[in-house]
Structures are given as structure tokens and as C-alpha cells.
N, C-alpha and C positions, 0 to 999 in steps of 0.2 A: 420451447423458447418463448419468453415473454418479449413483447414489443415495448420499447421505452424510448422517449426522446433523449437526445444527448444532453439537453438542459436538465432534465429530471435526473438523469444518471449523475451528472455533475453535482446536482444538489444533494444526492445521497452521499457522494464522496465528501462534500463539505460537512454534512451532518456527522459523518464518521470522524472527520478531523476535529470537529467542535467537541466531540465526546471524549477526546484524549485529555487526561488530566493536565492541568496547567504546568505542573513541574516537569512533565515530559514534553509537552508541546512547546515550551519555551526554549527547549534545546534543539528544535528543528529549524533554527534560523537560516541555516545554509543548505537547506534541502528543498528541492523543487518537487512538487507533487503535480503529476501530469496524468491525463487520461488519453489513451490511445485505443483504436479499435481492437487490435490484436497484435501479438508478438509475431512478426513474420517468420522467425526461426522456430518458435514453439507456440503454435496457435492455441494450445490448450492452457497456456500459462495465464493465471489470473492477475498476478502482479509481480513486479520485479524491482529490487533494490539494487542500484549501481552506485558504488562509492566505497569509501573507507569507513568501516564501523568505528564508532567512538573507542571501543576497546582495542583497536588495532592502531590507533593514531599515536605516533611518537612525538617527542618534544619538538621536532623540527617540522611538524605538519602545520603549514600555514600557506596562505595565498592560493588555496586549492579551489578548483571549480566546484560549484555546488554538487552535492550528491543528488541523485534523482530516485524518486519512487514513481513508477508507472503503474497505473491501474488499468487493466485491459477490459474494455466494455463488452465486446462480443462474447468471449468465453463465459463471463459471469451471467450474461443474459441467456446464453444457451443452457446453462446449468440450472436456471431457476424457472419456476412456473408462475410465481406471483411477485408483486412489488415488495411484499414483506420479505420474501426470500431473497430478493435482490439486495434490499437494504441490509439484511443480516450478512450476506456474503461479502458485500462491500466493506462492512465494518470489520469483518474478520480479516479480509485481505489487507485493509489499511493498517490494522494493528500488526498483522504478520509482517508487513514490509517495514514498518517503523521498528519492530522488534529487531529485524536485521540491522538497521541503522545503530541500534543500541548494543549490537554484538550478540544477540541471541540466535542460536542456530535452529535449524528446522526441527530437530528432535525435541529440544526443549520447548519450542513454540507449540508443537504438537501436544506435549505433556500438559501444557498450560491451557489447551483448548483453542489455540489460535492458528490452527493448520487446516 
């Protein structure tokens, strides 16, 4: 497990978000990205999307609370040995969870290399 400050980890999450192409990033207006230490129910989980995917929204979808993407710091740090590995895993996790927002399932994300 690598040791990393919360601020540095947050900067890596920001870097991953900055790397998202503008045409996709512009659609994330009602999505909250947050960092937590770990998921209390599933401590090995690296990230979690909670919300209604764009592909599942009906015409009456409005005035909804923001969807959330949570990136879990501790399991990512436990998985990695270097800062470069953390940066890569954060990027993969961010893209993976954003993929769920766009309606892409785990199998397809795996096929695309984002799992």
C-alpha cells in the first residue's frame, strides 16, 4: 500500500476529470464527484455511481437530485505500490463510473479496458 495525502489523491481525481473529453464532461452538470475513504458495505469497492443513467431517463425525468460518483481512496491506495499506479487506477475508476452515468454496463466497460 502506498501512502498519499488526501490533497494529492484529490488532485489525481481532478486530473482524471480534466482528461475527460469536453463533449462528455459537459454532460456531467448534475453529477457530484466525491472522494470517501472506503465504502462501509463493500470496502474493496474502488468507485460507485449512484443515480439514473442517461439511457434510463424518461421524458418526465426532471428536478432530480444530482447523481453521485464516489471514488474510494483507501482501496485504491491498497491496490497500488506507486503514485503512477494510483494515478492510473484513479483514471480508470473515474472513467468507469462516468461510463455507468452514460449507461454503459460493467461487461462493456471491461471490453473497452475501463474495468
